[in-house]
HTML snippet that shows the backbone in 3Dmol.js (N, CA, C, O; Angstrom):
<script src="https://3Dmol.org/build/3Dmol-min.js"></script>
<div id="view" style="width:600px;height:400px;position:relative"></div>
<script>
const pdb = `
ATOM      1  N   MET A   1       2.894  17.022  28.534  1.00  0.00           N
ATOM      2  CA  MET A   1       2.514  17.709  27.393  1.00  0.00           C
ATOM      3  C   MET A   1       3.034  16.964  26.176  1.00  0.00           C
ATOM      4  O   MET A   1       2.338  16.875  25.164  1.00  0.00           O
ATOM      5  N   MET A   2       4.261  16.422  26.258  1.00  0.00           N
ATOM      6  CA  MET A   2       4.692  15.642  25.000  1.00  0.00           C
ATOM      7  C   MET A   2       3.893  14.386  24.797  1.00  0.00           C
ATOM      8  O   MET A   2       3.731  13.946  23.659  1.00  0.00           O
ATOM      9  N   THR A   3       3.358  13.758  25.911  1.00  0.00           N
ATOM     10  CA  THR A   3       2.547  12.433  25.792  1.00  0.00           C
ATOM     11  C   THR A   3       1.164  12.890  25.033  1.00  0.00           C
ATOM     12  O   THR A   3       0.648  12.183  24.168  1.00  0.00           O
ATOM     13  N   LEU A   4       0.637  14.118  25.442  1.00  0.00           N
ATOM     14  CA  LEU A   4      -0.549  14.455  24.792  1.00  0.00           C
ATOM     15  C   LEU A   4      -0.496  14.679  23.172  1.00  0.00           C
ATOM     16  O   LEU A   4      -1.381  14.350  22.382  1.00  0.00           O
ATOM     17  N   CYS A   5       0.604  15.241  22.894  1.00  0.00           N
ATOM     18  CA  CYS A   5       1.029  15.603  21.518  1.00  0.00           C
ATOM     19  C   CYS A   5       1.281  14.198  20.758  1.00  0.00           C
ATOM     20  O   CYS A   5       0.935  14.098  19.581  1.00  0.00           O
ATOM     21  N   ALA A   6       1.815  13.241  21.354  1.00  0.00           N
ATOM     22  CA  ALA A   6       2.181  11.990  20.886  1.00  0.00           C
ATOM     23  C   ALA A   6       0.838  11.176  20.676  1.00  0.00           C
ATOM     24  O   ALA A   6       0.673  10.496  19.663  1.00  0.00           O
ATOM     25  N   LEU A   7      -0.073  11.269  21.631  1.00  0.00           N
ATOM     26  CA  LEU A   7      -1.310  10.542  21.470  1.00  0.00           C
ATOM     27  C   LEU A   7      -2.181  11.259  20.404  1.00  0.00           C
ATOM     28  O   LEU A   7      -2.830  10.530  19.653  1.00  0.00           O
ATOM     29  N   LEU A   8      -2.267  12.567  20.258  1.00  0.00           N
ATOM     30  CA  LEU A   8      -2.939  13.135  19.223  1.00  0.00           C
ATOM     31  C   LEU A   8      -2.472  12.941  17.835  1.00  0.00           C
ATOM     32  O   LEU A   8      -3.265  12.711  16.922  1.00  0.00           O
ATOM     33  N   LEU A   9      -1.171  13.032  17.660  1.00  0.00           N
ATOM     34  CA  LEU A   9      -0.451  12.620  16.430  1.00  0.00           C
ATOM     35  C   LEU A   9      -0.687  11.318  15.947  1.00  0.00           C
ATOM     36  O   LEU A   9      -0.913  11.129  14.751  1.00  0.00           O
ATOM     37  N   SER A  10      -0.648  10.230  16.926  1.00  0.00           N
ATOM     38  CA  SER A  10      -0.961   8.842  16.606  1.00  0.00           C
ATOM     39  C   SER A  10      -2.410   8.696  16.170  1.00  0.00           C
ATOM     40  O   SER A  10      -2.749   8.129  15.131  1.00  0.00           O
ATOM     41  N   MET A  11      -3.229   9.247  17.042  1.00  0.00           N
ATOM     42  CA  MET A  11      -4.647   9.055  16.699  1.00  0.00           C
ATOM     43  C   MET A  11      -5.005   9.810  15.355  1.00  0.00           C
ATOM     44  O   MET A  11      -5.792   9.292  14.563  1.00  0.00           O
ATOM     45  N   ALA A  12      -4.447  10.984  15.116  1.00  0.00           N
ATOM     46  CA  ALA A  12      -4.808  11.631  13.802  1.00  0.00           C
ATOM     47  C   ALA A  12      -4.296  10.733  12.532  1.00  0.00           C
ATOM     48  O   ALA A  12      -5.023  10.536  11.558  1.00  0.00           O
ATOM     49  N   GLY A  13      -3.005  10.223  12.641  1.00  0.00           N
ATOM     50  CA  GLY A  13      -2.432   9.528  11.657  1.00  0.00           C
ATOM     51  C   GLY A  13      -3.277   8.080  11.466  1.00  0.00           C
ATOM     52  O   GLY A  13      -3.436   7.609  10.340  1.00  0.00           O
ATOM     53  N   ALA A  14      -3.681   7.574  12.390  1.00  0.00           N
ATOM     54  CA  ALA A  14      -4.454   6.353  12.334  1.00  0.00           C
ATOM     55  C   ALA A  14      -5.921   6.747  11.779  1.00  0.00           C
ATOM     56  O   ALA A  14      -6.400   6.016  10.913  1.00  0.00           O
ATOM     57  N   THR A  15      -6.607   7.787  12.202  1.00  0.00           N
ATOM     58  CA  THR A  15      -7.883   8.130  11.678  1.00  0.00           C
ATOM     59  C   THR A  15      -7.740   8.508  10.102  1.00  0.00           C
ATOM     60  O   THR A  15      -8.623   8.210   9.298  1.00  0.00           O
ATOM     61  N   LEU A  16      -6.670   9.119   9.770  1.00  0.00           N
ATOM     62  CA  LEU A  16      -6.698   9.623   8.280  1.00  0.00           C
ATOM     63  C   LEU A  16      -6.392   8.255   7.514  1.00  0.00           C
ATOM     64  O   LEU A  16      -6.966   8.109   6.435  1.00  0.00           O
ATOM     65  N   THR A  17      -5.647   7.359   7.909  1.00  0.00           N
ATOM     66  CA  THR A  17      -5.395   6.101   7.309  1.00  0.00           C
ATOM     67  C   THR A  17      -6.855   5.373   7.212  1.00  0.00           C
ATOM     68  O   THR A  17      -7.238   4.897   6.143  1.00  0.00           O
ATOM     69  N   TYR A  18      -7.499   5.328   8.184  1.00  0.00           N
ATOM     70  CA  TYR A  18      -8.902   4.722   8.234  1.00  0.00           C
ATOM     71  C   TYR A  18      -9.672   5.419   7.141  1.00  0.00           C
ATOM     72  O   TYR A  18     -10.173   4.777   6.218  1.00  0.00           O
ATOM     73  N   LEU A  19      -9.775   6.795   7.244  1.00  0.00           N
ATOM     74  CA  LEU A  19     -10.722   7.430   6.333  1.00  0.00           C
ATOM     75  C   LEU A  19     -10.233   7.342   4.821  1.00  0.00           C
ATOM     76  O   LEU A  19     -11.017   7.490   3.884  1.00  0.00           O
ATOM     77  N   ALA A  20      -8.964   7.105   4.667  1.00  0.00           N
ATOM     78  CA  ALA A  20      -8.492   6.968   3.172  1.00  0.00           C
ATOM     79  C   ALA A  20      -8.951   5.558   2.592  1.00  0.00           C
ATOM     80  O   ALA A  20      -9.062   5.338   1.386  1.00  0.00           O
ATOM     81  N   SER A  21      -9.195   4.669   3.555  1.00  0.00           N
ATOM     82  CA  SER A  21      -9.399   3.196   3.132  1.00  0.00           C
ATOM     83  C   SER A  21     -10.792   3.121   2.374  1.00  0.00           C
ATOM     84  O   SER A  21     -11.742   3.883   2.554  1.00  0.00           O
ATOM     85  N   THR A  22     -10.731   2.131   1.554  1.00  0.00           N
ATOM     86  CA  THR A  22     -11.966   1.932   0.703  1.00  0.00           C
ATOM     87  C   THR A  22     -12.985   1.181   1.460  1.00  0.00           C
ATOM     88  O   THR A  22     -14.113   1.029   0.991  1.00  0.00           O
ATOM     89  N   GLN A  23     -12.616   0.667   2.698  1.00  0.00           N
ATOM     90  CA  GLN A  23     -13.472  -0.116   3.581  1.00  0.00           C
ATOM     91  C   GLN A  23     -14.005   0.679   4.659  1.00  0.00           C
ATOM     92  O   GLN A  23     -14.612   0.093   5.555  1.00  0.00           O
ATOM     93  N   GLN A  24     -13.856   2.011   4.701  1.00  0.00           N
ATOM     94  CA  GLN A  24     -14.399   2.929   5.810  1.00  0.00           C
ATOM     95  C   GLN A  24     -15.853   3.218   5.383  1.00  0.00           C
ATOM     96  O   GLN A  24     -16.279   3.298   4.231  1.00  0.00           O
ATOM     97  N   LYS A  25     -16.621   3.378   6.699  1.00  0.00           N
ATOM     98  CA  LYS A  25     -17.921   3.530   6.645  1.00  0.00           C
ATOM     99  C   LYS A  25     -18.288   4.835   7.171  1.00  0.00           C
ATOM    100  O   LYS A  25     -19.481   5.134   7.127  1.00  0.00           O
ATOM    101  N   LEU A  26     -17.457   5.658   7.660  1.00  0.00           N
ATOM    102  CA  LEU A  26     -17.865   7.005   8.322  1.00  0.00           C
ATOM    103  C   LEU A  26     -18.107   8.083   7.391  1.00  0.00           C
ATOM    104  O   LEU A  26     -18.899   8.977   7.690  1.00  0.00           O
ATOM    105  N   LEU A  27     -17.399   8.074   6.123  1.00  0.00           N
ATOM    106  CA  LEU A  27     -17.844   8.977   5.169  1.00  0.00           C
ATOM    107  C   LEU A  27     -18.414   8.393   4.060  1.00  0.00           C
ATOM    108  O   LEU A  27     -18.278   7.179   3.911  1.00  0.00           O
ATOM    109  N   SER A  28     -19.092   9.114   3.171  1.00  0.00           N
ATOM    110  CA  SER A  28     -19.741   8.590   2.087  1.00  0.00           C
ATOM    111  C   SER A  28     -18.869   8.117   0.974  1.00  0.00           C
ATOM    112  O   SER A  28     -19.302   7.303   0.159  1.00  0.00           O
ATOM    113  N   ALA A  29     -17.593   8.618   0.904  1.00  0.00           N
ATOM    114  CA  ALA A  29     -16.518   8.239  -0.126  1.00  0.00           C
ATOM    115  C   ALA A  29     -15.254   8.353   0.761  1.00  0.00           C
ATOM    116  O   ALA A  29     -15.172   9.146   1.699  1.00  0.00           O
ATOM    117  N   PRO A  30     -14.225   7.452   0.368  1.00  0.00           N
ATOM    118  CA  PRO A  30     -12.959   7.502   1.122  1.00  0.00           C
ATOM    119  C   PRO A  30     -12.249   8.815   0.644  1.00  0.00           C
ATOM    120  O   PRO A  30     -12.569   9.310  -0.437  1.00  0.00           O
ATOM    121  N   LEU A  31     -11.367   9.338   1.375  1.00  0.00           N
ATOM    122  CA  LEU A  31     -10.464  10.338   1.246  1.00  0.00           C
ATOM    123  C   LEU A  31      -9.669  10.142   0.070  1.00  0.00           C
ATOM    124  O   LEU A  31      -9.560   8.986  -0.339  1.00  0.00           O
ATOM    125  N   ARG A  32      -9.029  11.175  -0.615  1.00  0.00           N
ATOM    126  CA  ARG A  32      -8.120  10.996  -1.909  1.00  0.00           C
ATOM    127  C   ARG A  32      -7.042  10.073  -1.484  1.00  0.00           C
ATOM    128  O   ARG A  32      -6.728   9.959  -0.299  1.00  0.00           O
ATOM    129  N   PRO A  33      -6.465   9.402  -2.458  1.00  0.00           N
ATOM    130  CA  PRO A  33      -5.252   8.322  -2.271  1.00  0.00           C
ATOM    131  C   PRO A  33      -3.989   9.074  -1.531  1.00  0.00           C
ATOM    132  O   PRO A  33      -3.324   8.501  -0.668  1.00  0.00           O
ATOM    133  N   HIS A  34      -3.736  10.416  -1.963  1.00  0.00           N
ATOM    134  CA  HIS A  34      -2.620  10.974  -1.284  1.00  0.00           C
ATOM    135  C   HIS A  34      -2.652  11.201   0.137  1.00  0.00           C
ATOM    136  O   HIS A  34      -1.646  11.558   0.751  1.00  0.00           O
ATOM    137  N   THR A  35      -3.981  10.972   0.788  1.00  0.00           N
ATOM    138  CA  THR A  35      -4.109  11.081   2.126  1.00  0.00           C
ATOM    139  C   THR A  35      -3.245  10.109   2.820  1.00  0.00           C
ATOM    140  O   THR A  35      -2.781  10.398   3.923  1.00  0.00           O
ATOM    141  N   HIS A  36      -2.983   8.928   2.230  1.00  0.00           N
ATOM    142  CA  HIS A  36      -2.066   7.840   2.951  1.00  0.00           C
ATOM    143  C   HIS A  36      -0.764   8.350   3.246  1.00  0.00           C
ATOM    144  O   HIS A  36      -0.167   7.997   4.263  1.00  0.00           O
ATOM    145  N   LEU A  37      -0.205   9.291   2.289  1.00  0.00           N
ATOM    146  CA  LEU A  37       1.151   9.856   2.440  1.00  0.00           C
ATOM    147  C   LEU A  37       1.097  10.831   3.652  1.00  0.00           C
ATOM    148  O   LEU A  37       2.010  10.840   4.478  1.00  0.00           O
ATOM    149  N   VAL A  38       0.047  11.629   3.746  1.00  0.00           N
ATOM    150  CA  VAL A  38      -0.178  12.577   4.749  1.00  0.00           C
ATOM    151  C   VAL A  38      -0.230  11.837   6.076  1.00  0.00           C
ATOM    152  O   VAL A  38       0.468  12.224   7.013  1.00  0.00           O
ATOM    153  N   ALA A  39      -1.122  10.670   6.199  1.00  0.00           N
ATOM    154  CA  ALA A  39      -1.331   9.895   7.389  1.00  0.00           C
ATOM    155  C   ALA A  39      -0.151   9.327   7.778  1.00  0.00           C
ATOM    156  O   ALA A  39       0.020   9.194   8.990  1.00  0.00           O
ATOM    157  N   MET A  40       0.811   8.916   6.930  1.00  0.00           N
ATOM    158  CA  MET A  40       2.023   8.145   7.278  1.00  0.00           C
ATOM    159  C   MET A  40       3.062   9.079   7.919  1.00  0.00           C
ATOM    160  O   MET A  40       3.843   8.702   8.794  1.00  0.00           O
ATOM    161  N   ALA A  41       3.008  10.445   7.372  1.00  0.00           N
ATOM    162  CA  ALA A  41       3.923  11.392   7.928  1.00  0.00           C
ATOM    163  C   ALA A  41       3.406  11.873   9.356  1.00  0.00           C
ATOM    164  O   ALA A  41       4.190  12.127  10.271  1.00  0.00           O
ATOM    165  N   ILE A  42       2.074  11.974   9.468  1.00  0.00           N
ATOM    166  CA  ILE A  42       1.605  12.230  10.875  1.00  0.00           C
ATOM    167  C   ILE A  42       1.912  11.233  11.761  1.00  0.00           C
ATOM    168  O   ILE A  42       2.325  11.499  12.890  1.00  0.00           O
ATOM    169  N   ALA A  43       1.736   9.988  11.328  1.00  0.00           N
ATOM    170  CA  ALA A  43       1.956   8.740  12.259  1.00  0.00           C
ATOM    171  C   ALA A  43       3.413   8.745  12.684  1.00  0.00           C
ATOM    172  O   ALA A  43       3.702   8.589  13.870  1.00  0.00           O
ATOM    173  N   ILE A  44       4.405   8.932  11.681  1.00  0.00           N
ATOM    174  CA  ILE A  44       5.735   8.956  12.073  1.00  0.00           C
ATOM    175  C   ILE A  44       6.028  10.078  12.923  1.00  0.00           C
ATOM    176  O   ILE A  44       6.845   9.880  13.822  1.00  0.00           O
ATOM    177  N   GLY A  45       5.530  11.188  12.812  1.00  0.00           N
ATOM    178  CA  GLY A  45       5.626  12.298  13.839  1.00  0.00           C
ATOM    179  C   GLY A  45       5.034  11.704  15.270  1.00  0.00           C
ATOM    180  O   GLY A  45       5.619  12.027  16.304  1.00  0.00           O
ATOM    181  N   GLY A  46       3.984  10.919  15.325  1.00  0.00           N
ATOM    182  CA  GLY A  46       3.484  10.299  16.476  1.00  0.00           C
ATOM    183  C   GLY A  46       4.344   9.395  17.195  1.00  0.00           C
ATOM    184  O   GLY A  46       4.517   9.410  18.414  1.00  0.00           O
ATOM    185  N   VAL A  47       4.916   8.541  16.297  1.00  0.00           N
ATOM    186  CA  VAL A  47       5.977   7.525  16.840  1.00  0.00           C
ATOM    187  C   VAL A  47       7.273   8.203  17.309  1.00  0.00           C
ATOM    188  O   VAL A  47       7.919   7.674  18.214  1.00  0.00           O
ATOM    189  N   VAL A  48       7.662   9.277  16.776  1.00  0.00           N
ATOM    190  CA  VAL A  48       8.859  10.015  17.326  1.00  0.00           C
ATOM    191  C   VAL A  48       8.438  10.714  18.640  1.00  0.00           C
ATOM    192  O   VAL A  48       9.230  10.780  19.580  1.00  0.00           O
ATOM    193  N   ALA A  49       7.233  11.219  18.705  1.00  0.00           N
ATOM    194  CA  ALA A  49       6.711  11.903  19.897  1.00  0.00           C
ATOM    195  C   ALA A  49       6.751  10.908  21.059  1.00  0.00           C
ATOM    196  O   ALA A  49       7.255  11.181  22.149  1.00  0.00           O
ATOM    197  N   TRP A  50       6.193   9.755  20.757  1.00  0.00           N
ATOM    198  CA  TRP A  50       6.062   8.675  21.828  1.00  0.00           C
ATOM    199  C   TRP A  50       7.512   8.165  22.237  1.00  0.00           C
ATOM    200  O   TRP A  50       7.731   7.832  23.401  1.00  0.00           O
ATOM    201  N   LEU A  51       8.352   8.118  21.402  1.00  0.00           N
ATOM    202  CA  LEU A  51       9.793   7.572  21.676  1.00  0.00           C
ATOM    203  C   LEU A  51      10.430   8.689  22.515  1.00  0.00           C
ATOM    204  O   LEU A  51      11.172   8.339  23.434  1.00  0.00           O
ATOM    205  N   GLU A  52      10.231   9.922  22.309  1.00  0.00           N
ATOM    206  CA  GLU A  52      10.719  10.857  23.050  1.00  0.00           C
ATOM    207  C   GLU A  52      10.183  11.024  24.379  1.00  0.00           C
ATOM    208  O   GLU A  52      10.917  11.324  25.320  1.00  0.00           O
ATOM    209  N   ALA A  53       8.829  10.829  24.518  1.00  0.00           N
ATOM    210  CA  ALA A  53       8.139  11.039  25.767  1.00  0.00           C
ATOM    211  C   ALA A  53       8.288   9.786  26.670  1.00  0.00           C
ATOM    212  O   ALA A  53       8.337   9.923  27.892  1.00  0.00           O
ATOM    213  N   ALA A  54       8.365   8.476  26.038  1.00  0.00           N
ATOM    214  CA  ALA A  54       8.291   7.281  26.921  1.00  0.00           C
ATOM    215  C   ALA A  54       9.529   6.374  26.705  1.00  0.00           C
ATOM    216  O   ALA A  54       9.646   5.367  27.403  1.00  0.00           O
ATOM    217  N   GLY A  55      10.434   6.678  25.795  1.00  0.00           N
ATOM    218  CA  GLY A  55      11.449   5.773  25.640  1.00  0.00           C
ATOM    219  C   GLY A  55      11.297   4.855  24.554  1.00  0.00           C
ATOM    220  O   GLY A  55      10.324   5.008  23.816  1.00  0.00           O
ATOM    221  N   THR A  56      12.163   3.858  24.322  1.00  0.00           N
ATOM    222  CA  THR A  56      12.022   3.167  23.091  1.00  0.00           C
ATOM    223  C   THR A  56      10.977   2.125  23.186  1.00  0.00           C
ATOM    224  O   THR A  56      10.058   2.083  22.369  1.00  0.00           O
ATOM    225  N   GLY A  57      11.099   1.222  24.229  1.00  0.00           N
ATOM    226  CA  GLY A  57      10.092   0.185  24.496  1.00  0.00           C
ATOM    227  C   GLY A  57       8.900   0.519  24.640  1.00  0.00           C
ATOM    228  O   GLY A  57       8.078   0.041  23.859  1.00  0.00           O
ATOM    229  N   ALA A  58       8.510   1.350  25.584  1.00  0.00           N
ATOM    230  CA  ALA A  58       7.231   2.081  26.097  1.00  0.00           C
ATOM    231  C   ALA A  58       6.662   2.723  24.835  1.00  0.00           C
ATOM    232  O   ALA A  58       5.535   2.422  24.441  1.00  0.00           O
ATOM    233  N   GLY A  59       7.454   3.630  24.182  1.00  0.00           N
ATOM    234  CA  GLY A  59       7.106   4.401  23.012  1.00  0.00           C
ATOM    235  C   GLY A  59       6.463   3.480  21.840  1.00  0.00           C
ATOM    236  O   GLY A  59       5.425   3.756  21.237  1.00  0.00           O
ATOM    237  N   ILE A  60       7.163   2.490  21.658  1.00  0.00           N
ATOM    238  CA  ILE A  60       6.726   1.507  20.556  1.00  0.00           C
ATOM    239  C   ILE A  60       5.307   0.870  21.017  1.00  0.00           C
ATOM    240  O   ILE A  60       4.367   0.771  20.230  1.00  0.00           O
ATOM    241  N   ALA A  61       5.244   0.448  22.368  1.00  0.00           N
ATOM    242  CA  ALA A  61       4.018  -0.208  22.806  1.00  0.00           C
ATOM    243  C   ALA A  61       3.036   0.880  22.804  1.00  0.00           C
ATOM    244  O   ALA A  61       1.895   0.573  22.461  1.00  0.00           O
ATOM    245  N   ALA A  62       3.270   2.076  23.120  1.00  0.00           N
ATOM    246  CA  ALA A  62       2.151   3.157  23.260  1.00  0.00           C
ATOM    247  C   ALA A  62       1.699   3.559  21.832  1.00  0.00           C
ATOM    248  O   ALA A  62       0.523   3.873  21.650  1.00  0.00           O
ATOM    249  N   THR A  63       2.659   3.560  20.737  1.00  0.00           N
ATOM    250  CA  THR A  63       2.292   3.727  19.491  1.00  0.00           C
ATOM    251  C   THR A  63       1.418   2.811  18.978  1.00  0.00           C
ATOM    252  O   THR A  63       0.455   3.225  18.332  1.00  0.00           O
ATOM    253  N   LEU A  64       1.593   1.537  19.166  1.00  0.00           N
ATOM    254  CA  LEU A  64       0.876   0.354  18.616  1.00  0.00           C
ATOM    255  C   LEU A  64      -0.430   0.324  19.385  1.00  0.00           C
ATOM    256  O   LEU A  64      -1.457  -0.014  18.797  1.00  0.00           O
ATOM    257  N   THR A  65      -0.446   0.614  20.494  1.00  0.00           N
ATOM    258  CA  THR A  65      -1.879   0.563  21.323  1.00  0.00           C
ATOM    259  C   THR A  65      -2.787   1.637  20.929  1.00  0.00           C
ATOM    260  O   THR A  65      -4.002   1.476  20.815  1.00  0.00           O
ATOM    261  N   THR A  66      -2.087   2.892  20.694  1.00  0.00           N
ATOM    262  CA  THR A  66      -3.005   3.944  20.125  1.00  0.00           C
ATOM    263  C   THR A  66      -3.571   3.640  18.917  1.00  0.00           C
ATOM    264  O   THR A  66      -4.778   3.773  18.714  1.00  0.00           O
ATOM    265  N   TRP A  67      -2.687   3.188  17.985  1.00  0.00           N
ATOM    266  CA  TRP A  67      -3.327   2.899  16.588  1.00  0.00           C
ATOM    267  C   TRP A  67      -4.414   1.820  16.740  1.00  0.00           C
ATOM    268  O   TRP A  67      -5.481   1.962  16.143  1.00  0.00           O
ATOM    269  N   MET A  68      -4.186   0.752  17.511  1.00  0.00           N
ATOM    270  CA  MET A  68      -5.098  -0.267  17.687  1.00  0.00           C
ATOM    271  C   MET A  68      -6.425   0.174  18.228  1.00  0.00           C
ATOM    272  O   MET A  68      -7.478  -0.225  17.731  1.00  0.00           O
ATOM    273  N   LEU A  69      -6.377   0.954  19.190  1.00  0.00           N
ATOM    274  CA  LEU A  69      -7.495   1.557  19.863  1.00  0.00           C
ATOM    275  C   LEU A  69      -8.353   2.373  18.903  1.00  0.00           C
ATOM    276  O   LEU A  69      -9.577   2.253  18.873  1.00  0.00           O
ATOM    277  N   THR A  70      -7.637   3.249  18.081  1.00  0.00           N
ATOM    278  CA  THR A  70      -8.168   4.212  17.256  1.00  0.00           C
ATOM    279  C   THR A  70      -8.881   3.254  16.033  1.00  0.00           C
ATOM    280  O   THR A  70     -10.057   3.448  15.726  1.00  0.00           O
ATOM    281  N   TRP A  71      -8.109   2.267  15.404  1.00  0.00           N
ATOM    282  CA  TRP A  71      -8.614   1.415  14.454  1.00  0.00           C
ATOM    283  C   TRP A  71      -9.930   0.601  14.921  1.00  0.00           C
ATOM    284  O   TRP A  71     -10.806   0.291  14.113  1.00  0.00           O
ATOM    285  N   VAL A  72      -9.986   0.318  16.137  1.00  0.00           N
ATOM    286  CA  VAL A  72     -11.029  -0.488  16.690  1.00  0.00           C
ATOM    287  C   VAL A  72     -12.149   0.378  16.883  1.00  0.00           C
ATOM    288  O   VAL A  72     -13.275  -0.060  16.647  1.00  0.00           O
ATOM    289  N   THR A  73     -11.976   1.628  17.308  1.00  0.00           N
ATOM    290  CA  THR A  73     -13.045   2.478  17.783  1.00  0.00           C
ATOM    291  C   THR A  73     -13.784   3.105  16.593  1.00  0.00           C
ATOM    292  O   THR A  73     -14.965   3.425  16.718  1.00  0.00           O
ATOM    293  N   LEU A  74     -13.130   3.286  15.458  1.00  0.00           N
ATOM    294  CA  LEU A  74     -13.580   4.053  14.273  1.00  0.00           C
ATOM    295  C   LEU A  74     -14.706   3.208  13.704  1.00  0.00           C
ATOM    296  O   LEU A  74     -15.762   3.799  13.477  1.00  0.00           O
ATOM    297  N   PRO A  75     -14.632   1.917  13.442  1.00  0.00           N
ATOM    298  CA  PRO A  75     -15.756   1.133  12.839  1.00  0.00           C
ATOM    299  C   PRO A  75     -17.100   1.082  13.801  1.00  0.00           C
ATOM    300  O   PRO A  75     -18.240   1.083  13.336  1.00  0.00           O
ATOM    301  N   TYR A  76     -16.820   1.039  15.092  1.00  0.00           N
ATOM    302  CA  TYR A  76     -17.802   0.979  16.001  1.00  0.00           C
ATOM    303  C   TYR A  76     -18.560   2.300  15.973  1.00  0.00           C
ATOM    304  O   TYR A  76     -19.787   2.304  16.076  1.00  0.00           O
ATOM    305  N   LEU A  77     -17.891   3.363  15.844  1.00  0.00           N
ATOM    306  CA  LEU A  77     -18.503   4.828  15.674  1.00  0.00           C
ATOM    307  C   LEU A  77     -19.180   4.978  14.400  1.00  0.00           C
ATOM    308  O   LEU A  77     -20.092   5.804  14.364  1.00  0.00           O
ATOM    309  N   ALA A  78     -18.886   4.299  13.300  1.00  0.00           N
ATOM    310  CA  ALA A  78     -19.550   4.108  12.185  1.00  0.00           C
ATOM    311  C   ALA A  78     -20.861   3.448  12.325  1.00  0.00           C
ATOM    312  O   ALA A  78     -21.911   3.940  11.911  1.00  0.00           O
ATOM    313  N   TRP A  79     -20.755   2.287  12.939  1.00  0.00           N
ATOM    314  CA  TRP A  79     -21.875   1.537  13.331  1.00  0.00           C
ATOM    315  C   TRP A  79     -22.909   2.253  14.112  1.00  0.00           C
ATOM    316  O   TRP A  79     -24.085   2.188  13.753  1.00  0.00           O
ATOM    317  N   TRP A  80     -22.532   2.976  15.224  1.00  0.00           N
ATOM    318  CA  TRP A  80     -23.353   3.636  15.977  1.00  0.00           C
ATOM    319  C   TRP A  80     -24.020   4.817  15.325  1.00  0.00           C
ATOM    320  O   TRP A  80     -25.186   5.130  15.568  1.00  0.00           O
ATOM    321  N   ARG A  81     -23.282   5.421  14.537  1.00  0.00           N
ATOM    322  CA  ARG A  81     -24.019   6.378  13.691  1.00  0.00           C
ATOM    323  C   ARG A  81     -24.988   5.870  12.588  1.00  0.00           C
ATOM    324  O   ARG A  81     -25.708   6.648  11.962  1.00  0.00           O
ATOM    325  N   GLY A  82     -24.974   4.603  12.391  1.00  0.00           N
ATOM    326  CA  GLY A  82     -25.848   3.896  11.485  1.00  0.00           C
ATOM    327  C   GLY A  82     -25.464   4.012   9.995  1.00  0.00           C
ATOM    328  O   GLY A  82     -26.280   3.943   9.076  1.00  0.00           O
ATOM    329  N   ALA A  83     -24.137   4.196   9.851  1.00  0.00           N
ATOM    330  CA  ALA A  83     -23.676   4.269   8.288  1.00  0.00           C
ATOM    331  C   ALA A  83     -23.365   2.808   7.915  1.00  0.00           C
ATOM    332  O   ALA A  83     -23.188   2.650   6.707  1.00  0.00           O
ATOM    333  N   SER A  84     -23.280   1.938   8.518  1.00  0.00           N
ATOM    334  CA  SER A  84     -23.063   0.497   7.953  1.00  0.00           C
ATOM    335  C   SER A  84     -24.278  -0.402   8.148  1.00  0.00           C
ATOM    336  O   SER A  84     -24.184  -1.598   8.428  1.00  0.00           O
ATOM    337  N   GLU A  85     -25.534   0.318   7.966  1.00  0.00           N
ATOM    338  CA  GLU A  85     -26.588  -0.694   8.162  1.00  0.00           C
ATOM    339  C   GLU A  85     -26.659  -1.549   6.792  1.00  0.00           C
ATOM    340  O   GLU A  85     -26.605  -1.052   5.667  1.00  0.00           O
ATOM    341  N   PRO A  86     -26.788  -2.914   7.086  1.00  0.00           N
ATOM    342  CA  PRO A  86     -26.837  -3.750   5.947  1.00  0.00           C
ATOM    343  C   PRO A  86     -28.187  -3.680   5.091  1.00  0.00           C
ATOM    344  O   PRO A  86     -29.233  -3.694   5.740  1.00  0.00           O
ATOM    345  N   THR A  87     -28.256  -3.614   3.846  1.00  0.00           N
ATOM    346  CA  THR A  87     -29.354  -3.576   3.125  1.00  0.00           C
ATOM    347  C   THR A  87     -29.490  -4.995   2.354  1.00  0.00           C
ATOM    348  O   THR A  87     -28.643  -5.432   1.576  1.00  0.00           O
ATOM    349  N   ARG A  88     -30.669  -5.622   2.694  1.00  0.00           N
ATOM    350  CA  ARG A  88     -30.855  -6.946   2.080  1.00  0.00           C
ATOM    351  C   ARG A  88     -32.040  -6.919   1.210  1.00  0.00           C
ATOM    352  O   ARG A  88     -33.061  -6.280   1.462  1.00  0.00           O
ATOM    353  N   ALA A  89     -31.838  -7.673   0.139  1.00  0.00           N
ATOM    354  CA  ALA A  89     -32.942  -7.758  -0.774  1.00  0.00           C
ATOM    355  C   ALA A  89     -33.919  -8.584  -0.353  1.00  0.00           C
ATOM    356  O   ALA A  89     -33.686  -9.702   0.107  1.00  0.00           O
ATOM    357  N   GLY A  90     -35.310  -7.987  -0.511  1.00  0.00           N
ATOM    358  CA  GLY A  90     -36.508  -8.534   0.030  1.00  0.00           C
ATOM    359  C   GLY A  90     -36.676  -8.324   1.520  1.00  0.00           C
ATOM    360  O   GLY A  90     -37.583  -8.939   2.079  1.00  0.00           O
ATOM    361  N   SER A  91     -36.002  -7.628   2.122  1.00  0.00           N
ATOM    362  CA  SER A  91     -36.295  -7.295   3.650  1.00  0.00           C
ATOM    363  C   SER A  91     -37.341  -6.090   3.730  1.00  0.00           C
ATOM    364  O   SER A  91     -37.393  -5.229   2.852  1.00  0.00           O
ATOM    365  N   ARG A  92     -38.130  -6.098   4.802  1.00  0.00           N
ATOM    366  CA  ARG A  92     -39.066  -5.081   4.905  1.00  0.00           C
ATOM    367  C   ARG A  92     -38.700  -3.783   5.544  1.00  0.00           C
ATOM    368  O   ARG A  92     -39.535  -2.882   5.634  1.00  0.00           O
TER     369      ARG A  92
END
`;
const viewer = $3Dmol.createViewer("view");
viewer.addModel(pdb, "pdb");
viewer.setStyle({}, {cartoon: {color: "spectrum"}});
viewer.zoomTo();
viewer.render();
</script>
């Protein structure tokens, strides 16, 4: 159960960080700037939960892996939804 909580907290923190970025393509506009602070608090909760569930070394590795997989998946999700279609001048 602790592992599931750690996974969800880490994914939520990474997702909020992505959605607050100016480079995100899932939403029409990035979330408000204070969202970074909320994302950081949630991500720290995820780190603590991973450390509690898996120990120090494995917890750090699991945290970084969860963040990495989330941050790689979200741009592909935006691409799949068609949010980042390039617009070219002169194209038909």
